[in-house]
N, C-alpha and C positions, 0 to 999 in steps of 0.2 A: 504493499498500500504506499503510495506515494505521499508527501508530508509538505503540506502549505502554510506558511505561518502570516498571524494577522495581529492587528491588536486586539480587535473585538470580533468575535462572533455573535450573529444574532439569528437564533433558531427560530422561524416563523415570521412570515411577512405581513403581517395584518397590521393594523391601524397602528399600533403599540411599537411593533417590530420595526416597519418602516419608517416611523419617526423618529425612533431612538438612532436607527443605522443615519439616516439622512441627519441628524443634529451631531453625531459623532465624526460622520465624514467631512461636513462642513467644518469642524474643530480641526481637522487635520490628521483623524485617526484612520489607520488602514481597517476597513471594515468589510466580512463577507455576510453577506444576507442570505439566507438559507432557505428556501420553499418549496414543499412539496407540491401543491397544487394551483393555488391560487396567489399571485402577486397583488395587493390589497386584502387579502384576507377574504374569511367568511362575510365582513360587513361589507366591503366593495363590489363582492363578486355575486354572492347570494345571500345576502341580507338587509341591511341599512338601505342600502343606495336604490336597487331593484324596486324593493318594498316601496320607499316614498316616490319612486318615478310611478309607480302603478297606481299609487294611491292620489298621485297628482292629476293622472287620468282619471279616475275615479271622481275628483273633486270637479276638474273641469266639467265633467259629465254631468253631475248634480248643480254645478251652478248654471248650465245651461238649460237645464231643466226648469229651474227656478228663475229663470231670465225675466220673466213676464213682470216680476215684481218689480223690477229695475227699469222697466220701460223697452226692454229687448224682446222679440220676438223670435223667437228660433223655428224654424220650419226642416220638417226633414230629420230630425235628430236621431242618431244611431251610435252605437256604441262598434268601433272596428277594433276587435280584440286583437287581431294579427297585426294590426298597425302600432298599438298599445306596446304589444310585444317587441315588436322591431324597436320601438323609441329606447324600452328599457335596454335592450341590448346596446344600443347606440352609445345609452348614458355610459353604461358599465363599460364598453369597450373604449371609450375616450378617457374616462378617469384614470383606467388599469395602464393605460399608454402613458397618462400623465404622472402616475407614479411611479414607472421605469425610467421618463425622463428625469424626474427630479433626483431619481438614485443614481444616475449616470452624473448629473451636474455635481452631486455631492462627492464623487469619487468611490461610490460603493460597489462592490463587487456582487452582482447577483448570480446565484446559483441554483437550478432547478433541482429538485430531488428530494426524497426523503433522509433528513439528517439524523443521524443518531450520536445521542449524548454518552460520550465514551466516559469521560473522567472531567474534572475541574480542567478548562483549558484546552479540552479536546473534543471534536466533533467531527464523525465521518459522514460522507456522503459520495455516491459514485465511485467508491474505490479509492477516494481520497481523503485524508486526515488533514482537517485543518486544525491548527493550533492559535492560541492566543493566549494572551494576558488574562481577558475577561470573556464570559460568554454570557449572553443574556438570551434566557428562554422565554417565548413567545408564542407556543404552540397554541393558542387558542381554546374552544369550547366544540362540543359536537351536540347535537340534538339530544335529548334523553328520552328513552323507550321504554315505558313501565312493562313489566311483565304480563301485560293483558292477553289472555287466551285469544286465538284468532287474528292477531297484529301482525305477526311476522308472516310474510308473503303474501301478505292481501293485497289484491291488485288496487283497490279503492283507498288504499290508507297512503298518506301523504307525509310528509315532513317540509319544514320550512322551506328547505329548497325545492323539493318537488310540485309544492303547490305555486311556486311561482310560473313555471311553464305549462300550467295546465293547457290542453288543446283547444279549450271552449270554456267558458265562466260556467260552473257546473249550475243546474238546475237547484239542487238540494246539497248544501254545504253543512256539514256536521264538524264542529270545533272543540277537540277534546283539550280542555284547559282554557283557564280565563285570564292568564297573564298576558304580558306586553304583545307577545307574539300572536296569540289565539286572538286578543282583541282586536289586533291592527288589521288580521288578514280577514276576520268576521267583517269589519267594517267595511272593508275594501271590497268585498264579493257582494255584500248584502247592498252597498250604492250600486253596484253593475247591475243588480238584479237575480241574485242568488235568493233562495230561500234558507237563511242561516239559522242555526240552532248553536249555542255556545254550552257545553257542560262543563261545570265547575264542582270541584269537591267542595272548596270552602264557602263559607255563609255570602262572600262578595268577591266581586271579580277584582282585580289588581290591587292585591293585599298589599302593598308598599303604600298606597293613597290612603288619604282619610277615608272613613267609611262614608260620611254624608256626601263627600264628592263622587265618590267610586258609584255610589247609588244614583247622583244626579246624572252622571256620566252616561250610566245604564240607560237609566230613564230616557236618555236623548238620542238614542240608537235605537229608534222604534221598529225598524223592520228587521230585529234581531230578537230570537227568543232565548232567554237565558234561564238554563236548566243550575241552579244554584244548590249547593249541600249536597250534591250528588256522585256516586262511586259507578264508575264505569266496571262493569263485572266482565263483560266478554265482547268480543265480536264475532258475529257470523254471517261472512259474504259483506253485504250493504247494510245489515242489521246490527246497531250498537244496543248491546242490553245492559242497564245501569238501574241502580236504586237510589230511593231517597228515603233514608231509615227503612222502615218495613217495606213499603212500597215497591214493588217492581215496575218498571218501565223499558220501552223500546221505541227506538227511533231509526227510520231507512232513511239513506242518505247516499246521492251518488259519489260523492268524494269526502274521504272523513281525514281532516287534518290533525295529525298528532302534535299537539304544542303544550306538552306539559313540561315545559323548561330546557336549559341547556346544561350540560356538566362540562368541568374543566378537562381538556384532553391532558391527562398525566401518565398515560400508558401506552406502550409499544414504542419510545423512542429512547429508552436507556435512564430516565432520571431514576425509577425507583432502584433499578439495581446500582447504580452510582453512589446511591445514600441521599439523595434530595429528601427533606422531610415534608411528606406529603401529608395533609389532610385531607379536606374535600377538594383542595387546590393545593398547589406550592406555597407552603407556609414562608413568609416574607416580612421584614420588618417595614417601618415607614420611608425608608430609603429604596427598599425593593431590593434588599439582601438575602438572599438564602440562607442556609446553614454552612453551605460549600465554600470555601475561600474564593473571592473574586466571580462567582457564581451568581448572575440576578434573574429575576422571573417579574414579567409583566402581564398586565390584560389577563384575560379569561382564565387564564389558565393557575392564576392565583387563588380564583374563587371568591375573590373579596368583592368585584363589582364589575360584574359582566356586561359593561357599558362601552362602546368605542370610545367615547370621549374621555373615559377612565382610563382606557390603555393609552389614548394619549398622553395622557397627564404623566402616567407610571413610566412611558417612554421616556419622555423628558426628563423625570426624576432620577431615572438610573444613568441617563447620558451623562446627567450633571455631576453626579456623585461617582463616576467613573473618571470624567475629567478633572474634578477638584475633590480630592477626599475631606474638605471641609465644607462643602456646598450645603450639606444639612444644616449648619450654623447660620447661613445666611437664608434658610427658610426652604430650601430644596427637599422638601418631604412629603408622603402623602397626607393630605388632611381628609380622612373618609367621610366627616360626617357633612363636607359641603359640596360632596360630587352631586348636580342634580339629575334628574329623571326625565324623560319625555315619552308621551305615547302617541303617535301621530296617527291616531284613528280621526273619526269624523263625529264628533267634535275632537278636538286635540286636548292633550292637558299636559302639564308641568310642575315640577316643584323641586324643593330643594329645602334640606333642614328637617326639624322636626314636625312631625303632623300631630294634630288634636287626639286622633286614636293611638298614638304612642304614647303620649304624655298620659292620658286617662290609664292604660295599663301601667305605667311606672307609676303613677301614683303624684305626677308632679303637676304642681299649680303653677297655670300660664293663663296669659291675658289673649282672647283669640278675637278679631275682628274679622268679619266677612261683608263684603260687598257684590252687587251684581254686574256682570259687566255690561250692562245695558249704562251704567254711568259714564260710559266712554262714548262719546258722539258717534266716532269712526266708528264702532262696533256695532251701532244701529245701522248707521248710514249703509255699511256694509254687509250686514249679516240678519238686521231686522230686529223688531221688538221683542219677538219670543224666541229667538235662538238662545241655547244654552249656552252660559258665561257667569263666572263669577272668580274673585280673589280674595284669598285668605291668608291672613298673618297671624304669626304666633310671637308673643313676645313675653320677655321675664318680667311678672312684676316687680322685682325689687331694683334691678339694674337697667330695665328698660330695653334692653339689648334684644334685638330681633332675633328668634330661634328658628322661624320657618315662614317660608312665602310659597304659595301653591296658587296656580292658576288654571282656571277650566274656559276653555273656547278657543276659537281662532286664535292665532298666531302666539298662543300661550309657549310653544318650544322656544321661538324666536327672540322672547324678551325673559328667559329665565336664568339666562346668563348674568344680566344685571341683580337679578336676587341674589344668584350665588356670590356676586362680589361684595353685596350688603353682609351675607354671614361670613366671608372671608375676611372681611374689615372689622366684622364685629360691631357694626353699627347700632346705633339706639334708635328707636323712633323719633327722638328730638333729631339725630342726624339725618334720618331719611326725610323726615320732612322738610328739611333744608334743599333738597334737589329739585332742580326744574326739569319736570317731564315735558317734551314737546308737545304740543296741541294743534291739531287733534290726534292722539295717538290710542291705541288700545292699551298700551301699556300705562296709560293714567289710572286704569283701576289698581293699579299697585299703590299710587300715589293715595287715591280715595281711602283704598284700605287701611293705610297706616294712618291716616286723619281720622278713620273712625275708631281706633285703639281707644279705650278707656282707661287713662291712666288714674 
């Protein structure tokens, strides 16, 4: 086996991996980026980006159907699923090419193949062993498949990858799992005309959201049937057998999406054998160090936050600490409690920090203010008086520090970065009340919420 030396080996070219490689390359490090299948990872190729591209098509379709309210008459409206799929593929192809060009500009060597972590500082692929002072593990995650009888080799069962490229919009879609993936796809296909049923084991969808906000969001998705508190017992062809307490139920579907979440990809590439400490993911500290010397882990494989933007930040932190051993002292550490989340359904939602539901479970005293999105003139102008939307703020009653900001409705994901900055900077209610929000914008609902806090 031949040997090639680098400064840093990055195993996995998803969001965290390719961004870490880029940062290190621009800093003058000799970097090799090893990827088995997708440059850009699951997110870019079969996750975040293609999903949002299809959802953009669904939103345009919905807006066209509702355009008469805004004085626009649309005749002959029809969905062209094939052209929407072509657009999705064009977007993905263009962005993958962009990642490749970015890595090239940074001087990163990209190697295609399944890498094997042999030991700290050693990764082999395609008969070549690459050596380096540092190794960053970024192997990502894979769809979780529960051991439900009848799932394996069932032609109507698809995962989050398979449902992206269906030959046609299914007449009846069943979604097993009411998390982010399940809700986004349920929203997508319901908007495009599918009869959609979501079967969820817990009492409410999207368990990381406030219970009341999740319930409002669910109520707004009127074309979807939600079966909550239900357990899927088995699949028999196109039939799903499930139970709610003692009650036995069944459901027929043309396509069944298995969307019960994802799990860290910790097996099959040598990490366990090499001695990496693995729990539900690779165990890391706040600088992304593992238990092995000069071995770092970032992104989904850590099991800490299975979000692409969290992976980006983990990659930046690992790169910063590789470049400067004192980086943590100037703030280059992962602050897990300020990682925002977003659900890109129709309507969409986003949030960061503490929820009211979590505060109640912890017995924690908080001040809560909630205002409807209709307090924003732009929200009404673009979505109407009856559209679902709200902003919610949680505050420490003693210090007045803002502990959580959550938004439901159009543009929620686009404004949550500002809420993240509020928590990151530990701003108080008094601080945020001094911020000037541009008018008219939907973001003004956050201003209205902060002024609604009763101190």
